[in-house]
C-alpha positions in Angstrom: 76.3 -40.4 -16.2 72.8 -39.5 -17.5 71.2 -41.2 -14.7 73.1 -39.4 -12.0 72.3 -36.2 -14.2 68.8 -37.0 -13.8 69.0 -38.1 -10.2 70.6 -34.7 -9.3 67.7 -32.6 -11.3 64.8 -34.5 -9.5 66.9 -34.0 -6.0 66.9 -30.4 -6.8 63.1 -30.1 -7.8 62.3 -32.1 -4.7 64.3 -29.7 -2.4 62.8 -26.7 -4.1 59.2 -27.9 -3.8 59.6 -29.0 -0.2 61.1 -25.5 0.7 59.1 -23.1 -0.7 56.2 -20.9 0.9 54.4 -18.3 -0.5 56.1 -14.9 0.4 54.1 -13.0 3.1 51.8 -15.8 3.7 52.4 -17.4 6.8 52.5 -21.2 7.3 51.9 -23.3 10.4 55.1 -24.4 12.0 54.1 -26.2 15.2 53.1 -25.1 18.4 50.9 -22.2 17.2 53.9 -20.6 15.4 53.9 -19.2 11.7 56.7 -18.5 9.6 56.7 -15.9 7.1 59.1 -14.9 4.4 62.2 -14.4 6.3 60.6 -14.4 10.0 59.0 -16.9 12.3 55.8 -15.9 14.5 56.2 -17.1 17.9 54.0 -17.9 21.0 54.5 -16.3 24.3 55.5 -19.9 25.5 57.8 -20.6 22.7 59.4 -17.0 23.2 59.7 -17.6 27.0 61.4 -21.2 26.3 63.8 -19.6 23.7 64.9 -16.9 26.0 66.2 -19.6 28.6 67.9 -21.4 25.7 69.4 -18.8 23.5 71.0 -15.5 23.6 67.9 -13.4 22.4 67.8 -9.6 21.3 64.4 -8.6 22.4 63.2 -5.4 20.7 59.8 -3.4 21.7 58.5 -1.6 18.5 55.3 -0.4 20.1 54.6 3.5 19.9 54.2 5.0 22.2 56.3 3.3 24.7 54.0 1.7 27.5 56.3 -1.1 29.2 58.4 -4.0 28.2 59.0 -7.5 28.3 61.8 -8.4 30.9 65.2 -8.6 29.2 64.3 -6.1 26.6 67.3 -4.8 24.7 66.0 -2.1 22.7 63.0 0.2 21.9 62.8 1.0 18.2 59.4 2.4 17.1 58.0 0.2 14.3 58.0 3.2 11.8 61.9 3.6 12.3 62.9 -0.2 12.4 64.1 -0.2 8.7 66.2 2.8 8.9 67.9 1.4 12.2 68.2 -2.2 11.2 71.8 -1.8 11.3 71.6 -1.6 15.1 70.4 -5.2 15.3 72.8 -7.9 16.1 71.3 -10.3 13.5 74.8 -12.2 13.1 75.6 -12.5 16.9 72.2 -13.1 18.7 68.6 -14.2 17.7 66.5 -11.1 17.1 62.8 -10.9 18.3 60.6 -7.9 17.8 57.1 -7.4 19.7 54.5 -4.8 20.3 51.5 -4.6 22.3 49.1 -6.5 20.2 51.1 -7.8 17.5 49.8 -5.4 14.6 52.6 -2.8 14.8 55.2 -5.7 15.2 53.7 -7.5 11.9 54.0 -4.4 10.1 57.8 -3.7 11.2 58.4 -7.5 10.4 56.8 -7.1 6.8 59.1 -3.9 6.3 62.0 -5.3 7.4 61.9 -8.5 5.1 61.3 -6.0 2.3 64.2 -4.2 3.3 66.2 -7.4 3.4 66.9 -8.6 6.9 68.2 -12.0 7.6 65.9 -14.4 9.7 64.4 -13.0 12.8 61.3 -13.6 15.0 58.1 -11.8 16.0 55.8 -12.6 19.2 52.6 -13.3 17.9 49.8 -11.4 19.9 52.5 -9.0 21.2 52.7 -8.4 25.0 49.0 -8.9 25.7 49.7 -12.9 24.5 52.7 -12.8 26.9 50.7 -11.5 29.9 47.6 -13.8 29.0 50.3 -16.7 29.4 50.8 -15.6 33.0 54.6 -14.0 32.1 55.7 -10.9 33.9 55.4 -7.7 32.2 57.3 -4.4 33.3 55.0 -1.1 33.0 56.6 2.1 32.9 
């Protein structure tokens, strides 16, 4: 019995050590993606692939509105995102936020994590990275 208790304790320590990251500090996860506390940063190519494989809820947080990625579901200014998180279908779809260059979406992502948002994604580099990858962008 003592060996079983020790084995359980060691297993718990290993699982904890292997799964922890510094809160708010992105850590590499492959293909240029980074995972922060509660959200993962995607490259344009990763998001493009995800959009073909999963049911995505895409949110433009850039202020002022200047255009959007195809299939964008909502425009919510980054300054309002925490007040409007109840509008986001976290339990039904994969939520991805983006802005023009990545700065407003990163600020929004950090605020969402602080407000208790469940796991979601951010487009790293914003729609500039999307356009640089040769992907379509709709200008208003």
